N, C-alpha and C positions, 0 to 999 in steps of 0.2 A: 495575409495573416488571418488565421482563425476561420477560414471559409467553411471548413468541414469539421472543425473541432467542436467537441462538446465538453460540458463540465464533467469531472471525473465520476464515472459510474452512473451518469444521468443522460437523458436525451435532450437536455437544454443546451442551446448553442453557447459556445464559450464567450462569444462577443458580449453576452449580457453582463459578464463580470467587469470588463474595462468600462463599459458604459455606466454601470452602477457606481464604479469608483469616481467617474467624472461627475455624476449627479451628486454624490456625497460631498465632493469638493465644491461644487457650485452652491449647494445649500449652506456650506460652511463659510461662504464668502470668499472663496479662493479666486485669485486672478485668472485671467484667460490662459496664461502660460501654465499655471498650476493645474488647471482643469485639463488642458491638452496633455500635459505630462502624465496626469492620472490615467487618462484613456490609453496612452501609449506605454504605460509603465512596464509591461511585460514584453514589448516587441523585440528588444535586443536579446533578452534572456531566452525567449522561447522560439525565436525564428530559426528555421531550418537552413541547412547549407544552401539549398536550392533557392530559398527566398530570404537570404540573410539581410537583416536590418542592422545597420551600423550607426554609430553616433554621427558620422559625417552625413549620412542620409537624413537623419532627423534635423541636423543643423541647417542643411540646405532647404528643407521643406517647412520647418517650424521655428527655426532660430536657435541660437546658441544656448539660451536660457532653458528652453524645453529639453534640448539634448542633454545638457548637464544634469537636469533634474532626473530624467529617465536613467541616465548612467549611474547616478548616485544611489538609486534604489535597486540596481541590477546586481545580482550575484556575480562575483568576479570570476569564479572558476567552477564551472558546472561539472568538471571532471572529478572533483573531490567527492568523497563519500558524503551522503546526505547529512550526517551529524556534523562533519567538519565544516560543510558549507554553511549550515545554520549557525554554528559557533562564530564563524568569521562574519556572517551577516549581522549577528547580534552585537559584536564588537564595533562594527562599522556604524551602527545607529548612533553611537556616542559622538560621531564626527559630523552628523547631519546638521544642515541649516534648518531653520523653522519651515521653510518651503518643502524641503525633502521630508521632514517629519510629518507634514500635513499629507503628502502623497502616500507615505508609508502607512499612516493612520487610516486613510480612506481604503487602501488596499486591504488592510487587516480587518477593518469593520465589514467590508463587503464579503470577504471570505468567511469570517466567523459568524456573521449574522445568518448567512445561508446555511452554514453547518448547524447552527442552533435551531433554525426553523425545521430543517430536515430531521434533526434528532428528536424534536418535540413531536413531529408527525410519525416518524418511523422507528423511533427508539434505537436500540443497539445495532439494528440492521444497517443504519447509516454508516457506522464506523467500519463495516466490512469492506467498504470501497477503498479503504486506505491500507497501506502496507504496515504502518506502525502508528496506529491511532493514539496510543498513550504518549508516544514521543511527539507526535504532531500537536496534541493539546498542550503539552508542557512547553513546546517551542512558542506557540501562540501566546501563552501566558507570559513567557519571558520577554517576548517582543513588546507586548502591551506595557509591561512594567518598565522596560527600558525607555519607551517613548514617553510615558508619563514622568519618568525620572528626569528626562531631559527638558520636558515642557509641560508642566502641570497645569498651566493656564491655556493650553491649546483649545481652539474652538471646538475640537472634537473630543475633549477630555471626558465629558459626561458619557458620550457614546462608547468610548474605550472602557470606562469603568463598568458600564452596563454589560458589555460582552465579556469582560473579565469575570464578572460574577456568574454569568451563564456558563462559561467554560469551567469555572471552579465547581459549580454544581454538577456539571456533566462528569468531570473528573472524579468527584466523590461518588457519584452514582455508579460509574463504571467500576471503581475499586470495590464497592459493596457487592456489585453483581458478580464480578469475576471470582471473588473469594468463595470457594465451595464450603458448604456446611460439613459437619463431621460425617454425616451419612452420605452426602454426595462425594466427599473425599474418598471414602471406602469404595464406592461404586466406580468412581473414576480410576482408582488404582487397579481394580479388576479389569477394566477395559484396557488400560495401558499394558497390563501384564500379558494380555492375549497377544499383543503385537511384539513387544520387545523381548519377551522371554524366549521366543523362537530364534532370535538372532544370536550368533556366537561372536565372541570377541576374537579378532584376528590381528596378525602383524605381517603385512599391512592389512587393514580392513578393506573390504570391497564395497564399492558404490556402483550398483548396476542400474542402468537406465534403459527401459524398454521404450521404443519410439515407433509409432505407426498410426495409421488412420483409424477412424471409427470402425469397429467390427473386424479389425485385422487379426485378432486373436491374442493380443498382448496379455490380457488378464488370464486367459486359459494357460498360456505358457508360463507366466509368472507363478501362478498357483501350483502348477504341476512340477516345475523344476526348482523353484526357489521358496517353497513353503517352509522348509527346514533350513536352519543355519543363517537365515536372513530376517531382518525386520522388514516386513512388507508395509512400507509407509504409504498409505493412500488416504487422503483426507475424506474422500467419499465413504470409504468403508468404515473409517473411525466414526464418522457422523451417523452412519446407520446403527452402530452399536449404541451411540449416545441417545438416539431417538427411541430405541427399544427400552433403554434403561430409564430415561427421564420423561419420555413422551414428546410427540411432535409439537404440541402446543405449550410446552413448558417455556415461560418467558426467559429463562436462563439458559436455554439449550445452546444458543450460539456461544455464549461465554464459556459454558462447561466444555463444549466441543473444542473450542480454541485452547482452553487450558490443557485438556488431555492430549491434543495433537502436539502442542509445544513441549509437554512433558515427555512424551514418547520419543520425539526426535532428539531432544536435549540429552536424555539418558542414554540413548543409543549411540550418539556421537561421543559423549563423555566416556562411555565404556568401550569405545572403538569396535562397535558391533558392525557386521556386514549389513548393508541397507540396500533394498531394491525398491524402485518406483517405476511408474509408467506414465508417459505423457504422449500427447499427439506429436510434439516436437516440431511444431510449425513455425517457431520463432527462435532462431539462433541467438538473438540478442537477449532473450529471457533465460535460456538454459545455460549459456556459456559462463556467466558469472558464477553460477552454482557449481558447475563442473570444475572451473579454475580454482575456486575456493576449497572444494573438497580435496583436490589434488594437493593444494598448498598445506592443508592440515594433516596430510599423510594418507589419504585414501587412494586406493588403486581403482580407477574408473574404467568401467566397461560399458560401451554403448551397444545396444542390441536392436537393430532395425527389424521390424516385422512387416513383411509385405503381403498383400492380399489383393486379388482382383476385386473390382468395384462391385460386381454383381454378387459375388460370394460374400463380401463384407456386408452388403446391404441385407441379404437374407439372414446372415448370422446375427446382425444387430437386431432385426425384427424378432427373431427367435429369442434372443436374450431378454428383450423387453417383455415378451409374452411369458416366458418361462420363469424369470427371476424378478420378483416384485422389488427387490432391492438393487437391481442393476443400475449402475450409474456409469455412463461413458466418461472416459478420461477427458473427453472434449469439455465436459462441464467441471471436472474436478482438478485438472492439472494446475490451474491458476492457484487454487487453494492449497494444493500440495506444495507447490514451489514457494508460496507465500511464507510458509514456516521455515524453509531454508533461508530465505532472504532475511527473515526476522532474526533467527538464531545466529547466522553467519555475518550479520550486520552488513548486508550488501546494498543498503539504501533502497531507493525506489525501484520497483519492478517495472520495466518498460512495457508498454502495451503492445 
C-alpha cells in the first residue's frame, strides 16, 4: 500500500498521512488498537484489486478490534457518485462508537490541517488540486459538526473546533474572491460571448472530441473546421483571454477564469449548443464518464483521432511554441478542460 502514491497534487509521499493520523491518536491518548487502526484507516478503502486489503487480513495480522475499527470508517460503496458516498458516510458517523469517532477525528484533522497549511502558503492555487473544492470544504465542515454533535467532550474536540474555524474562514474567503465585481462581470461576459456565441443550438447537439498526441495537429484542424457552429471549449484558450483582460499577476485570476469557464460550458449545454474539445486522450478512464454522460443528456458524440509521425509532431510543436506566445498544448490543458465537465455533469472525482 502507498509505496508510490503521493498526496493529491503534491510530491509528498502518501504514507505521511496515515502516520500523521497515528501520531494524532497517540497524542490524544488513544489505545494501541486505536493508533494502529488510525494508521490503517484507508487500507481497505484505497487498496487496488492487485493488492486488495480485506477485513479478514487485518483481523489475522492485527486482531478483530483493529479490523472492526478500520471497517467502521471505511466508505461502503465506492461505486456511488462522490456526493452520494459522502452523504452515506455522514449518516454513518451517527452510529460510530467513541473509538471510531476518535479515528475519524484524527483522519479529518490530518487532512484539513494539511489543507489549511497549504492554503495559507499558496492561497487559491491550493484548491485547484481538487475537482470540487467548494463541496469538499462543505463536506469537511459537515463531518466535523457531526463528530462534535456525537461527542462534544472528545479529547480532540478543541482541534476539531480549530480546523472548523479555519475551514469557515477559507470558505468565506473563497466566496468573496469568486464573486466578480460589476466591472469584472462585464469583462467576463465579453470573454464568454467570444466562445459560446459561435456555437449553434441543434437537435441533437453534437459533442466532438479531438484526440491525439502533442503536435499532431488537433488545434489546427479544430480551428479550421469547427470555428463556426461550435463552442470551442478549451480551458487554456479561455485562460489566455482572462490573462489579457485582468493581468497575469491578478490575485483573482484563477477564480475569474474558473467562473467564466463554468459559465461558458453551463450556458452551452443548457442551450443545447454544439461543443468541440481537444485532449490527448491518454486515459480512457477519465474521458469515458464525460462521453457517457453527454450521450445520456442527449448529445451525439463524435470522436476524431488525429495521427502524426513523431518527428513531424516534434517539429510542429517547436514551431508552435516559437511562433505563438499563447500556445498551450492540450497535454497541459486537458485536465482543466475536462474538470469543468466533471463539475457541471456531477461526475464525482476525476481519476488520475
